[in-house]
N, C-alpha and C positions, 0 to 999 in steps of 0.2 A: 642953747644947744651945746655949750662948751662942756657940759657935764655928761654928754652922751658919747659913749665909745663907738668905734667903727663896727665892732661885733654886734652891738645892739641895733645898728642900722640895717643888718642883713635881713632880706625878706624871709619870713617864716611860713612854710607850707602848712596849710590847715591840717589838723590831725585827722579830720574826717576823710581827707583826700589820699593820705598815704596808704591805707588798706586797699583802696580802689585800684591804685597803680599796681600794687602787688598782685591783686587778683587779675588784672589785665595781663600782666607778664606771665603769670601762671597759666592763664587761659591760652595765651599764644604758644607757650611751650607745649601745652597739652595738645593743641591743634597740630603742631609740628610732629609730635610723636605719633598721633593718630592719623596723620596725613589728611587733615580736614582743613578746608579753607572756605571762609565766608565769601559771598559775592552778592552784589546788588546791581540790577540792570534797570535803567529808566526806560519804561515802555510807552511813555506818553507821546513821543515823537520819534518813532523808529526804535533802535536798540542802542542806547548809550550806556556804556559800562562805567560805573564809578571806579575810582582808582583801586587797582588790585592790591590785595594784602600781600605781605611777604610770604605767607603760607601758600597763597594761590600761585604766586610766581614760582615758588619752589616745586609745587606739584606739576605745573605746566612747563617748567624749564625755561622761564622768561628772565631776561636780565632786569635789574632794578629800575632802569630808566626807560623802559619800553612802555609806550602807550598802547595798551591791548584793546583792539576794537572787536566788534562782533564778527567782522569778516576775518580777523586773525584767528578767532576761536574756530570758525568754520574751516579755515585752512589747516588747522592742526588736527582736525578729525581724521581718523583712519579712512582711506578711500573706500573700504568695504562697508564702513558704518556711516559715512557722511550723509548720504541721501536720507536714510532712515532716521537718523538723529535730528537732522534739520527739520524734517517733516513733522516729527513728534513735537519738537519745540514750537513750530508754527501753529500746529493744531491746538496745542495747549494755550498759547497766547491768544489766538483768535477765537477760542471757544469760551465757555462759561466756567470751566473748572478753576478752582483756586489752588489745586495741588498739582505739582509737576514732578514726576520721577522718571529718570532715564539712566541707562547704563550703556557706555560706548567706549571705544578706544581712541586715544590720541597718539600722535607721534611728536615727542618732545623735541623742539628745535635745538635745545642745548646739547643733547647727546644722541639724538636719533632713537631713543628707546621708545618702545610701544608700551603705553600704560593704560590700564582700565580705570575709568572714572565713573563714579556713581553720583548723579545729581539729585538732590532732594531740595525742593524749593516751594515757596508759596507765592501765588500771583495776587497782588493787591488790586482790586478793581473799584471803579466808581459805582455809584448806585445803579447806573444803567449798564453795568458789566463791562465797561471799557477798561482795558488793562492799563494800570498806572505804573506798577513797579514789581519786579521779581526779586525776592529776597530768599536766599538759600545758602547751600553749601555744596562744594565739590569734595568728594571723598575718593582718595586713591585706594582702589580695591584690587590692585594688580595681584598681590599675594594670594588673596582669596580666590580670584579668578583662575590663577595658575593651579591652585590646589584643586578647584572644582574640575578643571580640565584633566588633571592627572587622575582624579577619581573617575571621571567619565571614561578615560582611556583604559583604566584598570577594569572597569565594569565591561567595557566593550571587548577587552581581551578575554575576560572570563566567558563572555557570551560566545565568542568565536571558538574558544577551546571546548566549551561545553557542547556546542553544536557539532564538533568533530568527534565526540564520543559516540560509540556505537550502541549505547544503552540509554534508555529513558532516564532523564534527570529532571528534578523539579524543586522549586522553593515555594512553600505555602505560608500564608498569613494565619492569624488566629481565627479568622472566619472560614478557614478550610479552603479558601480560594487560592489559586496559585499566583504568585507574583512573577514567576518565571518558569518556563518549560523549554527544554532543548528540542532540537529538530527530531531526534529519535522518539521523544515522547509524542510530538505532534504526528509523526508518521505512524506510530502505533495506533493512534485513535483515528487517523484518516480524516481529520477536520481542520478548519482554519485555526491559526494561532490564538486569536482572541477567544474563539469558542473553547479551545483546549484549556485556557486559563480558568474558565468557569465550569468546566465539565465535571460532572459527579461520577467518579470512578465506580461507585457502587452499582451503577446501572449496567456495567459490563462484567460484573462478577458472575462466576458460575453459580447457579442456584444452590448447589450443594455446599458452596463455600461462604455464602453471604453472611449467615448468622455468626459463624465462627470468626470470620475476618472482621466484621463490624465490632464484635466484642473485644478482640485482640487490639484493634486499632484504637478504640476508645481508651482501653487500659494503657496502651503504650503511650499515647499522647498525655494521659493524666500523670504518668510516672515522671515526665520531663527527663527521661533518659533515652539513650538509643534503643530502638526496638526493630525487630525483623518480622515481616509478614510473608507468607508463602501461599499463593492461591492461583486459581485458573481465571484468566481474563480473556474476553473475546476481542481479538485483534480486528483491525479494519477490514481484513479479508475474510472475516467471519470464522476464522480458526481459533480454537481454544488453545491458549499458550500458558504454561506454568511460569509464573513470574515470582521471583524472590526480591522483595523490596527491603531496603535498609534505610531507616529514617533516624535522624538525630535532631535534637532541639537547636533553635537559633536564639541568640541573646544579643541585645543591643549593648552599646558601650557602657550603659549604666547597669547592666546585669539583668535587664528586664526580658522575660521570655516574649519573643515576637513571632514564633512560628517554628516550622520544621524544614529541613532540607533532606532530600531523599534520592536514591538511585534504585533501579530495578534491573535484574539480570534474568534473561530467558533461560530457565533450567528445564525446559520441556524434554530435551534429549535425555538429560540425567534422570528425570522422573520416569519417563517411559522405559528407560533401561532398568531402572530400579524395580518397576512393577513386573517387567518381563522376566527378569532374573528371579524375582520372588516366586512367580508362577511356575517357572521351569524347575527350579530346584530350591527347596526350602533351606538346604544346607548352605546356600550362598548368602543367607541373610546377614551373617556376621561380616562378610566381605562388603556387602552393600552398605552396612552401617559404617564400616571403616572408610569406604570411599565417600559416602555422604559427609562424614565427619571431616574428611580432607577438604571437600568442596566448601563446606561451611567455614572451616578454618581459613581457607584461602580467600573466600569472598569477604570474610569479616575484616580482612586487612585493607580492602579496597574502599577507602572512605572518600577520597577526593576524586577529582574528575578522571584522571588517568588510571586510578586504582581499580577501575571497573573492567579492565581488559586483561586478558592473558597474553597480550602481545607485549613486546618490548616497545615502550613508548617514551618519548621525551619532548622537550620544547626548547628551542634555541632562540637566542636573540639574533639581531641582524649582523652581529660580529662573529657568530658561530659559537658563542659561549653557551654551555648547557645551563639552563635555568631550572629544569625539572626532569626527573626520571622516575618512572613508576616502580613499584615494588618488584614486578617481574624482571624488569631490566636490571635493577640493582642486584637481585638474587643471582642473575646470570654471571656476574663477575664477583660476587661475594663482597660487595662494597656498601657503604652507607651513603646517605644523601650528601653529607658534607665532604665526602671524599672526592666527588666528581663535579658538583655544581660549581659554576664559575670558570671551569676549564674549557678550552676549545674542544669541541665535540670529537674532532679527529685525533686528539691526543689522549682520550680516555681509555681505560683498560679494555673496552669492548674491541678496540682496533689495534692497540699497541702491541699485542702478541702475534699479529699476523703481518708478515712482510708485504710491503707495497700497499697495504690497506689505507694508510694515512692519506696518500695521494689520491686514491679513489674517492674517499669520503670528502676530501677537500674540493676536488673537482665537481662532485655532485652538489656540494653546498653552493659553489659558484653558480651552477646552472639554476638551482632552485631560487637563489637570490634574485634571478632575473625573471621569476614568475613561472618557471617550468617545473614539471614534476618528474622525478627520477625513480625508476624501479629496476632492480637488478638482484641477482642471486649472489650471496656471499658465503664463503667458507671461512669461519672465524675460529681461531684458537683461543678458547676461553678457559678459565680455571676449571670449569666442569668438563672440559675436553673439547674435541673438535666438533663443531656444530654447523649445520647449513641453515641459512636464513633467506627468506624472501624479504628483501629490504626495500622500503620505499621512503622517499623524502619529498614532502610537498609543502608549498607555501601556504601561509595563513594570511588572508587579505583583510584589510580594514574596510571601513565603509566607503572609502574613496578609491578602492581598488588597488591600493598600494600594499606591498608585502610588509606585514608588521611582525612576522615571526615565522619560524620554520618548524614543521612537525615531522620528526623522523619516527618511523615505525618498522618493526621487524617481526616476522612470524617464523618460528622455529619449524623448519620443514625437514629435519633430519630423518625422522621416521618415514615421512612420505618418500624421500629420496631412496631410502633403503627398500621400501616396498616397490618403487619403480624399478630399481635395479634387479630385484627378485623377479619382477614381471618380465624385464628384458631378457634375463637368463632363461625364463620359461619359454619366451617367444623364440629365442635362439634354438632351444631344443626342439620346438615344434618345426622350425625351418629345417633343422638337420633331419628330422623324421620325414618331412615332405621331400627333401632332397634325396634321401636314401631310397624312398619308394619310387621316385621318378627314375633314378639311375637304374635300379633293379628292373623296372619295367622296360626301359629302353635296351639295356644289355641283354635281358632275356629274349627280346625280339631279335637282336643281333645274333645271339647264340643259336636261336632257332634256325636262322638262315644258314649259319655255318654248319650246324649239326646235320641239317637236312642235306645240304650240298655234299658234305663229306660222305654221308651214307650212300648217296647216289653215285659218287665217284668210285666207290668200292665195287660197283657192278661192272662186270666184264663186258656185258652186251651193250654198254652205254656208247652211243655214237660220239664221234670226235666233236661234232658241232655242239651237242648238249654238254659234253665234258668241258668244252671251252666256256660255255655259258655258266656252268656251275663254278668253275674256277674264277671267272670274272665276278660272279656274285659274291664269292668269299672275299676277293680282293676289295670290292666296293664296300662290303660290310665292314671290313677292317678299317678302311678309310673313314667311314662314318663313325665307327666306335672311337677312332683316334681323334676325330673332330670333337666328339662329345666329351672325351677326357680333357681335351684342350679347353673346352668351354668351362668344364668343372674347375680346372686349375685357375682359369681366369676369374671365375666367381670366387674361389677361395683365395685369390690374390697370391697364388703360389706357382703360377706358371713361370718358367725361366724366360725372362725377357732379354732382349738384346737392344738396350737403349742406345740411341745415337742422335746426334744433332741433325735436324732436317728443316728445310724450308717449308713451313706449314702451308703457305699460300700456294706454292708450286705443287705440293702433294695433294691439296684439295682440288686444284685444277685438274690434276692427273686422274684422281679417283672419280671426279665428276663425269668423265667420259664413260666409265663403267656404270655409274649410277644412272646415266641417261638411258643406257640400254636396258636397265632393270625397271625404269619408271613407266615406259610406254609413251606413246605420242601425245596423250591427252594431259600429261602433267608437265607444266612449264618449270624449268630449273633455272634459278638465278644464283650468281655468285657475287658476294660483296666482300672483297679482300681489302681492308683499309690500309694495311702495311705489307707491300710485296716482299720486303726483307724482314719477315718475322720468322724467328726460329724457335723451335722447342726441342726438348729432350724426351724421347720416348721410343718404344719399339714401333718402327714404321709399319710392319705387317699387322700388328695388333691394332694400331691406330686405324688402318684402312678397314679392318674387319669391323671395328666398333662403328666407324662412320657409315659403312654399308648397312649394318644392322639398323641403325637409326633411320637411314633413308628408306629401307624396306618397310619398317614399321610405319613411317610417314605415308608411304604409298598405299599401304593397306588401310590406314585411317582415312585416306581421301577417296577410297573406293575407285582408284585408278584415274581420278580427274581432279585437278587443282593446281596449286602453285607451291613449289618447294624452294626455300631460300637457304643457302649455306653461307654464313658470314664468318669472317676471321677478324678478331680485334685483340688488342693488348689491354690488360686490366691490371690494377695494382692490388687486388685482393680477391680472395675467394669468399663469397658470402657464407654466413652461418647456415649449415645444412645438416639435417639428421642428427641433431643434438651436439654437433661440433661447432665450436666458436669460429668467428671470422678469422681467416688467415691472411695476413698482409704479405705482400711480395709481388714479384713480377710474374704474371701468368699470361698465357695465350688462351683466349676464349673462342671456341669453335661452336657456333650455334646452328642447329638444324631446325628450321621454322616451317611448319606446314599449315595448310588451311583445311585440315581434316575435321573429324567429328569431335575431337577433344577427349579429355579424360575426366571422369567424375572426381570430385575433390577427395572422396573417401577412398579412392584407389590410387592416389598419387604416390603413396609410399609403398603400396603392395606391388606395384609394377616391377620393382627391382628384386622381388623375391624369386628364388629359383622355381622354374616350372609354372610360374603364374602367367597366364595369357588370357586375353579376351577374344582370341581368334577361334575359329571353328576347329574341331578335332582334325588333326592331321595337317593343319596349316601353320603350326608354330610349336616349337619345343618349350618356349617359356624361359630360355636361357640367354637369349640375345642381349637383353638389357642388363641382366645380372653379370654377363661376361663383360659388357662395356663398362659397367661400374667397377668390376674387379680390376680391369685394365687401368682405368683412370686412377683409382686409389693406389694400386701398386706402382704406378708411375709418379706418385706424389701429387696427384691432382684430385678432381672431383667431377661429378655430374649433377647438374641442376635441371629440374623440370618445372615448367609452369604451363598451365593449361586452363582453358575455359570450355566447359561442355558446349559443343556446337560451334566453338570459335577457334579451333586449332590448338596446336601444342608447340612448345619451344624446348628443345633439349640442348643444353650447353655443356660441352666438355672443357674442363680447365686443365691445362698442362703447364708444367714449369717452363718458363721462357729461358732460352739459351742466349748467350752473349754473341756468338758468332756461328757461322755455318760450318758444317762438317767438311773435312778434307775430302774432295771427290776421289782422291787416289785410294782411299780406304774402301770404297765401294766398287772398285774395278772388277770387271768380270774375269772369271777364271777361263784360261784358254782351253782349247779342245783337248789338250794333253791331260787335263784333270779327269776326263772321263775314260781314260785308257785303263787297261787291266793293271793289276798290281804285281805283275811278274817282275822278278828281280829285286823286290823290296821285302823287308822283314818287319813284322809287327809283333810288339810285346803286348799280349792280351791279358788284362787284369779283370777277372770275373770270379766272384765267390760262389755263384750258383752253378752246380755241376752241369745241369741240363742245358742252361743258357751258354755256359762256357764250351761245352761239347759242340752245340749247334753253331756258335759263332766261329769256332775253330774250323769246322767243316766248310762254313760259308766263306770265310776268308781264304781258305785253301782253294776253294773252287774259283775264287777271283784271282788266284795266282800268287797270293802272298805266302811268304814263309812265316810260320807262327811259333811263338813261344808262349804257352799259357801258364799263368800263375794265379793263385787263389786269393791273394790279398796284397795290400800295399807294401807290407814289410818284405815279402818275397820279391816283389817287383824291384824295390830299391836294392836288394841284395844282388839280383841278376844284373842290374845296370852297373852296380859297383864293379862287377867282374868284367865289364866290357860294354860300355854304352854305344860304341861305334858299330856293334853288331845289329843295331836296330835303327830303322828309318822312322818309326813312329810308335807311340804308346797309345793303345786303345783301351780305356778303362771305364768300368761302371762307376756310378757315383755312390750308391748306397752299399757299403761294405762294413763288416765288423772292424773295429779299431779305427785306423786312419781312413777317412772317406776319400772319394775320388778327387774332389776339389783340393783337399789338403795334399794328396799325392802329387797332383799336377803342379801345385805351388812349389813343392820341394824339388821336383824335376826341373822346373823353370830356373830355380836358383842354382842347382848343381850342374845341370846340363842345358844351358840356354839355347843350344842349337837343335834340341830334340823336340819335335812337335808332339802335342798331346791332344787327343780327341776324347771327349767325355760323352757318355750315353746314359740316359735315364728316362723313365716314364714320368716320374715325379720325385722331386727332392726339395724339401724346404731349404736345405743347405745351398743347392744350386740357385733357387729363387732368390735367396738372400745375398748371393755373391755373383749377381749377374754382370757386374762390371769388371770381373777379373780378366776377361779377354780370351778365355779358352774356347776352342771350337766345340760345338755341341750338336749332336744328332739325337733327336728325341725318339723314344720307343712309342709305338712300333714303327720301324723304318723299313723301306723297301731295299732290295739289293742294289738298285740303281742309285738311291740316295746314299747308301753306305759307301759304295764305290766312289761316287763323286766327292763325298766329304773327305775320305781318306786321301784320295789323289790330290785334292785341293790343298790339304795340309802339307803333303810331301812336296808339291809343286812350289808352294810359297816358301818352304824351307830352302829349296834348291836355289831360288832366285832372290833370297834375302841377303 
């Protein structure tokens, strides 16, 4: 051994073994890369796992030194898959099959990750089919499973969006049967979904269109290019509808033709219009061609799901980012798809040009994200100009009932709004005509009485008793005419009001005494005043008239028997009424609730029109409710009515709430001295009408006043500049050329604060708009007693101020 070196004594591995080790190493690395692990389970006495390979431990997240048992494997199974997977394993082992395949999820103990595992194994059995051993592999297919789930969600999203489209859509295979049809397609046929997939559309073609359409369809399919068909089809309701279908070929990833996808548009209206116009006037043929060309050009652009609608449509993700907008929506802002996709919907050009719209859309998105649907009208400033839209935003739910996306839609209603406005103007003119006729009718009645009475008064042989009766008839008729003009002014919201702060509860309790006398003994009256210290701002007299009108209407509706409830409450808003939006604020709500016959739904709006009445002839003027509505609106409030035919009615007057009660001293009564004659006092009369001025001068002189009459405000100021102490009062008309009476009174108050001014007018928009200026007012026509009392009251208050 002395001649043998140490190097020669080293063991030498056989050459045949070296390539095997290399192959084993390469196989292990391949298994790691492919996430494949071999496993062997001894089945002869229970389930004994042979030692797990490194690849198995890596897939299952096991540490190197762990003894992995069958029970450990069961414990790692995902709770939702555990029972199914274990049962599949036991059925395979206890059966006779030699092949076992299964897919399930595990939860790796090392990092808590959920992984998808595919098991492919062979069960070795004894001659009598007893299980001996399971030999196979575990494959980590998580990436494949995630990709399949993403594909499934994508297909489900496509299905949801397609079913939201208002036009039929379908996908066909090469055997001409459909692989998919949306809800609009199924609804058109009126059959079950599965039947719709196999349905032969040729069976519902119009007989005159069958031959042509079959040829065009065959030719279009053979061309492997997009093609269009237009024909009549029988819908499920047996109606013939013109449908324009657009189809284009489908290709698989390898470029192989696999079928067609198509959409159809109902163009019945366009077709009928085309035929009608052609029949009426052959000269319109060119226009029809141009319009048809426009329709064809527009429809040709609608290739995808949302491109089939003329609505503004889009699709948002759950963060509000815009994923898609159709051609119509993009055209409205002159943008391209890449200009808006990926941006928050509320920051896109559809809303950025309109103040406050960003917050409205953002709030709507929040509500829809909770599963609600939102609908509202919008006025948007777009590059094409100001447009009105009927805007809706609704959620798209997945198969679990969860919101998976949001679908905003908008219909341009600008032309409809313009047509509605034109209709409203026409209705206003009709109302004015009706009002004019009613006024003429009533005033002709009044004038007939006055004319007849004056004719009789000219007779010398008339007895004193009959003379007095005719004079009283003239006086009563003037009062009735004055009341009618007051109602007309209230309806026109131009009556001069005297607003003041008053206790609504106390006023209702006071007027209830009068109402009880009007109701009769068979109507029970109840009061419900929730807040005794509730104040409002309005003209008290007009408030009482409006309340009495409502009570009298309730009495007539109850035919003299029933129950009447008057309630007073405070509210924080006036609801949306008669095309007006909700108004927030502090208001007092006075409700008159009866148990009468109620009002038909189609008459609820008409009851406020002038001279509209459901009462018998001679029992109502038809101005009571219009007067009440005019008073409420002029006072800054509203009237709301709700009624059920046969179930009574509720009328609610809304008035602005006041913060405190009015000073009682302001309503103090005038002493008896105010009714005395005017002797010893001088009045500056300002009246531009010569007849009225002459008559007023004589009337005031008869009352004992000294008079200076001027024709306009400029002359009046000149007279006062020469000596204002010569006059105790200025009595002025409101409507005059140049400076009106209110403006004159304002100047006098500034220059001569101690000189009282009394204004008079039958109607004046100036006076109605300046009711808070505090000037004394006597309305035409007035009696001698009312004039004397008003003038003396003004002089009396000056003397004691």
